[in-house]
N, C-alpha and C positions, 0 to 999 in steps of 0.2 A: 314401385320400381324403374326403369329401366326399362327400353330396350337396344338391344344395338343387331349391328349382319354378321356373321359369323359365316366362313364356310366351310363347307362337308371335305374335308383332307384326306377320307380315306373313309373303307368301312369292312367291316368282316361278318361271315354268316359265324354265327353262335351255335347255331340249333335251327333246323329246315322255318319254324318256322320267329327265329331270331335274328335280326340284323343290329349290330353296332353300329353306332358312325360316330365320325369322331371330327368335331368343330371347328378351328382354330379360327381369329380372327385375321380378315382380309389383307391386313398389314403387319400380320407377323405377331405385333406387338400382342402384352400379356394381357390375359383374360382377365371380370373382376372375379377377386379371391371367393374361395367359396370353402366350405366345414365338410366332412363326411354327413349326409343327412339329407343335403340341400335339393332340389332340384328345379329345373327353369324349365318355362314354355317354350313353346314351341308352335309355331303359325305355318296352321297347313290346309290344304282346299281337300276337300269331299269327293266322292265321284259326278254329283252334281255340279259343281264348282262353287262348294259354296262352303264360306273358309270359316275356320276355328282355333282352336291352339288346343292341344297337347301336351301334358305332361308329364316329363322325363327326368327322372333322378339322376342325378351326375356322378358315375362310377367311382373316378378317383383315379384310378391307376391300376395296371395289374400287379401279380400276387408281390412282386419284389419290388417294387419303387413307385410314388406317386407321380402322379403323369406335373408331368411341368408346368408351368403356368399361364399357357400358350397354346393350350390344350384340353377341350370336355370331350368326355367318351360320354355317350346314351346306349341301351337298350332299346328298339324298337317291337315290341312284339304285331306280327300282325297277325289282325282282327279278319277273321274271317268272313264276320257278320254286319263286322263294324259297317261307318257313316265313309272311307275310305282312309281316310286321314294316316292310318298308318301305311294302305298299301302305296300313300302319296311319297311317304317315305320312303319305303322300301324301294318304291321305282326310283331316288333321286343320284342323282349321276354325281361323283367328286367333280370340287372345279361349281356346284351350284351354290347361291346364296342362299340363305337359311335370317327368319328374320325370328330374335327366342327373348323374353326376357332376361334381367339379369339374373341369378338366386335370390333364391327364399330357404330360409328357412321350414325345411320339416320335420325329421325326425334331428332332436338334440343330447349331441353325447355327452352326458355330465364327463370329467377329469378325473371325478375319484373314487375311487378303488370300490367297485363292487361286486355284487354275483350276480353276472348278468345272463338272464335267456335270451338267446335271438330266435324268430319263429320267422320261415319266410315260406310261402305259399307261390309253390312257379312263379311267372315272375315279379315277384317281390320282393324275390335273394333283387332284384339290381336298388330296392332302396336301403338293406337287410347288408351286399357286400362292403359296401363304404365302409361300414360299420365292426364290419368285421376286421376289415384290416387295420384298421385305426387301432382296432383293441388289440391283433396276435402284435401292432409295430410297440405297439405301449408296453409288452407283456400283462397284461390287467388279464383278471379269471373271467370266463364267460363260456357259455355254450351256447351253438350255432342248431338245429332240428331244422331244415328245408323237406318241406312237404311237397311230393309231385309224382308223377311217375316220369322216370328217363323217356330220351335226354333229357333232362333237367341243366339247364342255361347254367353257364360257371360252376362245376359241378368242379373240376381239375379245379381252379383257380381255388376255390374253398376247403379242395381236399388241401394244399399245397400249404392252405395256413391256418387250415383252424386243424389238420393233424385226428385225431380220436376221439375231438371235442365237437366235431361238424358227426349229425348222423341226415337219414335221407330219408322217411319213413314215407309211405305214400298214403294211409292214413293219421287223420286228427289223432285218435287215438292214442300216440304215442307222448303228445305233446304233458299230457297229465301228471306220469309220471317224471318229468325235468323241472315239469317247476313244483313238486312234491318234492324232489331234490332241492332248492334252493337254498340256504344260507341268507344269514342276515349277514348285511343288507343288499339287501334285491334290487332288480328293473329286472324290467321287462320289455322288449321293445318286437312290435308282429306285426307284419304289412299282407292282408290276403284277401280277400273276400271276409263278406260283410260277417260272414254265418262263425268262417276261421276266428276272427275277431271278438266276436261275442264271446263265443266257447274259451278262449284263454283270456280270459276274460272272466269272468264268474268264477273257476276254476282258480284266478289269481285270487280275485277276492275272497274264496270261501278258505282257502290259505293261508288269510291271513296278508295278504300284501296290500297295502294302501293303493286306491287305485293313483295315484299320482304317482307311482312307479311304475307305471303302465306306459306303452304309447303306441298308441294305435294308427294307423296307416289303411284305409281301402282303399291297396292299388286298384282295384278294377270294380267299384258295386255294381251289381244287381240292381236294377232296373225294379224292382219291389213296391219303391212309394208314389202313389200317387190319388187324383182323388176319387181314384173308383175304386180305387180299395176295399173291403169290406170286409165288417171283424166278421169271424163265424168262427164255427168250435171245432176242435177235430178228439176223435177216441178212437182212440192206440183198442183195437180190442184184444192182441195177445195180455194186454198188462189191462185190460181194463180201464185206465187213465185218460179223462176227459181238460183237453189245454184249449184253452183262450189261446188266437190268434189274434192281433189286435191290427188296424189297419197301414199302420207305421213299420213292422213286424215280418221277418217269414216266416213261412210254414217250417222251413230249416233251422233257423232262429230260436224259435219261438221250441223247437225240440231239445236241440244242441246246449240249450243255456240250464238246459234244465237237465243233461249230462243221461239225453239218451243216445243210443250208439245211434251215427247214421252217417254212411258212406257219403261223401260228395268230392270234388274234386273243383272244376273251373267256377262253380257259384253261379256262373251265366243261361245255364238254362242247354249248353252246347254239347255236353261231355258222353251222358246217360249212363253216371254211378250213380247219383243217389234219385231215381223214380221206385219207388214205393206201391204200392199193391192196393189197389180200391174196391172195397168188402160194398161201401152205399154213402153214395152223394147227395141228399137234398135238399144239396144248390147244384148252379150251374158250374161246371168247374171251368175257371179260369184261366184258360194251358198257353203257356209266355211259355214255352219254352221251345228250341229250335229243332229237340228229338227226336220223340216221340214219333211213329208213324200214323195215322189221322184212326188205324182198327181198334189202337192199343190206347186210345186215351179215354174211352168208355171207363176202363178197368185199372188205367197206372196212372202218374200224374211226376211226377219234376217238382220235390218240392222246395230245391230252392231258389224256382222262379212261381212257382204254378201258386194260386188260392181257390178260396171258393166265392163267390158273389154273396152269405149269406148264410146261413146252416149248419148244417154238421155235416163232415167229412168224417170218415169212420174207416180209417186204413186197418189193414192185415198186421202191422207190427206190433 
């Protein structure tokens, strides 16, 4: 893929943490063609001056029409604890020039009719919104589930497009009946945390839906995999179950893949939705969250990112 320069032609605040940028070619010419589900990589500068790229889906247009060939729109969520790339884009002024890639294929929307379920978590709606627009425009069957707490980005636009086909639950337990209601042929697109994607995939497979009919995109994966990860056991005291947590999976993923009810939201250890009480730990707890206070860490764990350095973790769950 090539790189091009684009001008920030305008911006607007979608939510207090989400800024939409409008990008145009410097000479006003048409930008490279894109399809719903495509994304671009944007060159950014971190707080310490380091350079990096960040991935943003092309929104494709407002509810009533597609964007013209000379305009791209992206949604940038400001990461409070990030390395500064999103803050760089939140501070940038109209008229500034950015270096971006030409579009990459992300989600691919099969034009053939199917019974589709679109699942988004928080900012994951940026990848799902263009699919909703295209399906509504084609008059094809779909159901949307946008998980999270208000203010949800693009909720008004989604409601205008999808009407009663759109659901806005706060927790992931609402996804299972929507998957069970899918008729053949079914297709699922999900964009959220790794834990949500794992849960949706596991439920869909248990319902007889092929893995080839599931497209999952981890919009903001949790930093859970690394050479320092150890396998460990978790005991759920209330049920008596003992589960294995391998080095390449989070505790939240293991709990949710098995259908055990766990509340979560951000999947990054920021929000404080997923902590569970710790009864006992035979190994050291590796706390990777940014939510718990020091005095809470002996008796509580954020299951989305934190883990045990070997041994057994006993949870009051």
